[in-house]
N, C-alpha and C positions, 0 to 999 in steps of 0.2 A: 166923746166921739160918737158919731151917729152912724147907723148902718145904712146900707143902700147905695154907697158910693165907693169907688176904689180908694183904698188907703195908700198913702205914701209911706212905705216901710223901709227903714234902714237897718240892715243886719250888720253887726260888727263882730268880726272874729279874725285873728291874724292867720288863719289857715283856710284854704279853699280847696275843696275836693274836685278833681283828682290830683291837682298839683301838689297837695300834701295829703297823705293817706292816713285815715284813722276813723274811729267811730264817731267822734264829735265832728270831724270834718264832713263826713257823709251826712250827719244829721243837719247841720246848719245849712249846707248847700242844698240838701233836699227840701228843707223848709223854705228856702228862698225860691227854689223852682216851683214848689207847690203854690206859694203865694202869688207868683207871677202867673201861673196857669189859671188861677182864680180871678185874674183881672186886676190885681193890685200893682202899683207902681213900685218896683223893687230896686233898691241899691244895696250893694254888698261892699262894705269897707273892710279892707284887709291889708296885709303887707305884700310886697312884691314877691311872687313865687315863680315867675316865668322869665325867660331870657329875651323874648321879643320886646320890641319897644312898646307895642300896644298891649293893653290888658286883654285877657282871654274873653271870648264871646260866649255868653250863656244866654239862651233864649229867654227874653223878657227880663233879664237881670243886668243892670249896669254895675260894672266892677270898677272900684277905685282903690288904688294902692296909696296908703298914707305913710308907709315906712319902707325902708330899703330891703333888698333881698339879702338874707343872711340866715345862718343856721339857727334852729330853735334849741338844739341840744349840745351840751359839751361832750367831751370824750367819754365821760362816765354815764351818758344818757340822761343827765339832769337838764332841766330847762335853764338856759342862760339868763342872766340878769339884764344885760344891755338891750336885748331885743324887745322884751316886754315894755321897758321904759320908753324906748323910741317909738314903739307902736302906740302906747298910751298917749304920748305927747302928740303923735299924728292924729289920733282919734279926737283928742281935745281940740286941736286947731281946726280940724274939719268941722266938727259939730258946733264949735263956737261961732263959726262963720255961716253954717248951713242948717242949724237945728230947725229953723223955721220952715225949711223945705220938706220936713218929714212930719207925718202924723204920729209915727211910732218909731222908736229907737229900740232895737232888740239886740242886746249885746251878750256874747258868751262870756262867762265869768273868768275863763282862762284865756289869756293871762289877766291877772288882777288889775294891772295898770290900764288895760283897755277898758275895763268896767269902771275904773276910777276916773279915767279921762272922760268917758261918756257921762258919768254922774256929775262931775264938776261942770261940764259944758251945759248939761240939761238944767242944772240949777240956775245958771245965768239966764237961760232962755225959757224957763218954765215949761220944758218939754217933758213928756212922759217916757220913762225908761223901763224896759222890761229886761230882766236879767235871767239868762239860762244858766242855772247852777247844776252842771253835770256832777260836780263833786264839791264837798265842803270838808276840808282837812282839819283835823284836830291840832291843837297847839303842839302836842307831843309828836305828831307826824311831821309837821313843818320843821321842828327843830332836828329831828332825825334826818330829814331830807337836806336841809341847808346849814345845819349847825345852830348853836344856841342863839347867836346874835342875829344872823340873817333870817333864821327861821322865826324868831320872835317878831322881827319887823314884818315878815311876810304874813304871819298870823294876824298881827294887828291891822295890816292892810286889808286882809280878807274880812276881818270883823267890821272895819269901816265900810267896805263895799256891801256887806250884808245889811248894815243898818241904813244905808242910803238906797237900798233896793226898794223901788216902789211896787213892783210886782215880780215875783219869782216863779220861774218854771223849773221843775225838778223831775227826774225820771224814776226816782226810787224812794222807798220809805225811809231807808237809811239816811239819805242826804236831806230829805224833807225835815226829819227830826233834828238833824244837825243845824239846819238853818234856823229853826225855832230856838234851839239851844244857844245859838250865837247872837240872838237878839233881833231876828227879823220882825219888823213892824208892818211891812207892807203886805199885799195880797200874796197868796200862794196857790199855784195850780200844779197838782201832781199829774204829769202827762201820762198818756196811755202807753206810749212806746215809740220806737224809732225804726220800725221795720219798714223798708221801702222795696221789698222784693216780691216774689211770687211763691205761693205755697204750691208745691208739686201736687199733681192729681193722685199720686200714690207715692209711697216711700221709694226713693231711688235705690236700686240694688247695690249692696255693698260689694267690694272687691272680694275675690275668692279667698284670698289670704287676709288675715286680720291686720289692719293698718290704723294707726293712731295719727291724727293730723293736728298740728298747731298752726294757726295763722295769726300773725301780729308782729308788732315791732319788738325787736330783741333788746329790751331794756330790763333793768333789775326787777321792776315791779311786776313784769309779765311772767317771771319765773321760768324763762325758757331754759336756763341752765340746769333746772331740776329734771328735765325730760330724759336725757340719756340714762341717768342712773335708775329712773323709774322704768324705762324700757328694759334695762338689764334685769331688774327685779321681777317684772311681769313675764319676761321670757322664761323664767324658771317654771312657770305654770303653762305658758303658751310659747313653745320654742320657735314657732314660725312667725311670731309677731314682728312687724316692721313699723317704721314711723316716717312721716314727712313733716319737717319743720320748715314752714314757709315764712318768708319775710327776711328782714335784715335789721341792723342796728348796732349799737355799741358793743353788745355782748356776742355778736356773731363770730368774731375771731376766737374768743374763748370757748364758744360752743363747738366750733370746728375742732379745736384742740382736745376738748373733752371727749368728743366722739372718736377721735383718733386714739387717744389714750386708752379708751375702753375697747378698741378694736371693732367699732360698730359702723365702719364706713360702708359696708355692704347691707347694713340693717337700717340706718337712718339716712334719709335723703335730705340734703340741704340746698335746695335750688335757689334760695334768695327770693327776691320779689318776682312774682309771676303775674300775668295779667288777670283781671278780675274774673273772666269766664273760667280760666284754668283753676283759680282758687275755689270757685263754686263747685266745679267738677271734683276737685280733690276732697273737699269737705263732704260732698254728697256721696262719694264712694267709700268714705272712711268708715271703719267700724265705730269709731267714736271721735269726737273733737275734744282735745285736751286743752284746757285753759287754766294753767296752774298759777294764775295771777293772784297777788295779794291785795291789789287795788283796782277796782273797776267801779266806774260811776253808774254803769248800767249793765253791760255785757251783751251788746247787740248780736255778737256772733253766735250766742246760744240760740236765739230765735231764728237766725239765718240757717243754722245747722238743722234745727228741728223742722223747718219748712221743707227740708229735703229728706227727713226721716233719720237724721244722724243724731244720736244722743250726745250729750256733753258731760264733761267732768270738770267741775270747778273746785276751788279750795275755800274752806271755811276760814274767814279772817275778818276782823272788825272793820276793815276798810273795803271789803269786797261786796258790792251790791249785786253782783251776778248771781249770788246764791238765791236771791229772791225769785229768779227765773227757773229754778230747778224744783220739780216735783220728784222727790226721791223715788227712783225705780220706775218712773213713768217716762221722763224725757232725759234722764241722766242721773248723776250721782254727785254728792258733795264729799270731797276728801277731807279728812280731819286736819291735814296739814300738807305741806309741800314735800314731806319726806318720801323717799323712794317707795317705802313699804305702803304708805297710805295711798299714794297715787297708783301704784301697781295693783292694789286690791280693787280699786274702782275700775281700772282698765280691764282686769279679769272679769269683773261682774258685767261690764258692758259687752265683752265678747261672749260670755255665757248667755246673755240676754238674747242674742241672735235676732232673728226676724221678728219675734214677738216684741222685743224692746224697740226695734225700728218702727213697727206698726204703732205702738203706743206713743212713741215720740212724735210721729207724724199726726196722729189723732190729737195730741196735745196742741200742735201747731194749728190744725184745722179749727179746733175749738177756741183757742185763745189768740191766734195770730191776727184775725181781723180787728181785734180790740187793741192791738199793739202796733198799729201802722202809723206812719208819718201822717197819712190823711186824717186819721182819727185825732192825733195830737194837734194837727194843724187846725182842726175845728175847735179844739179847746183853746189854742193860742188866739185864734181870731175872735172867739167869744170873749176872751180876757181883754183883747185890744178894744173891742166895742163897748165893753161895760166899764172900762177904766175911767 
């Protein structure tokens, strides 16, 4: 590829923000917007996520649905099998017919069948495929997630996708190493970050009473069910502590029941999904942002919270790349586990850190935030496109 002319870029992901909400959704959609803003000709291949007959309009981005509208998750919060297969088949059919229309095909590795479909189609047309590997799961994790038979098949599919990846983009050291361990032969770019927001001119003032905030999907990996017991434990040292648990998902009903069983209805607020601006205000005014997840490919919310001066608490776990974003005692803390005692100890430390911790958190964002932006990563991505 040569520089100096607009590239025809096809992004491939079965989720489109804000029709589907999440960190990867925001990243891929922001990437498409940034590419369009820089004058490139951008197409976004996805599944249908809207009720209207026509696809949504995004400035400079043509949106094409190649599979039907359906749920991504089952009742337990696990990714369904049928949707990724149908999406992957739709990707394959579209790119088999139109691969020559694109200079670049940039596919998100989740779901794997989307990457597989893109890889197969590209081989037929000698097209260049770049794969966004937000996460690389171990065989043990796959089997724990789907069972021995389905998990082994999924792990083998992932391994095949890794080995056909011509150039990989990855946001963390953890998953960069896993790509190499799984046999990556193509190029590898460790991206700077995924932050697409604004760093405040000063730390936002925290609420007068200590408040812990969680924002995310209520699925087992996010650890949302660990929060009520952690609040109980932390209130032994900080009796006026409250919490707001934002979002929704398969664990929401069980979370409501746990809050009721512990008699915390007046202590823990469960508003469900709220609009983006309200989420930002809630995080900005919180004493700390609690992310008790055991699996994160990056942990964007840590950077978003720091940009407002709010420290974060994450959990040490082999599958949690969010720990890479924490400078202990500077912009937050890493809990040893999801246990109530470990989470509570970090909550108490965040409260005791007070204004000094908020200042150091904001200073961390000022110093590191500009290097963690979508714009900076977009420059790395475009450089990889141009040199491939």
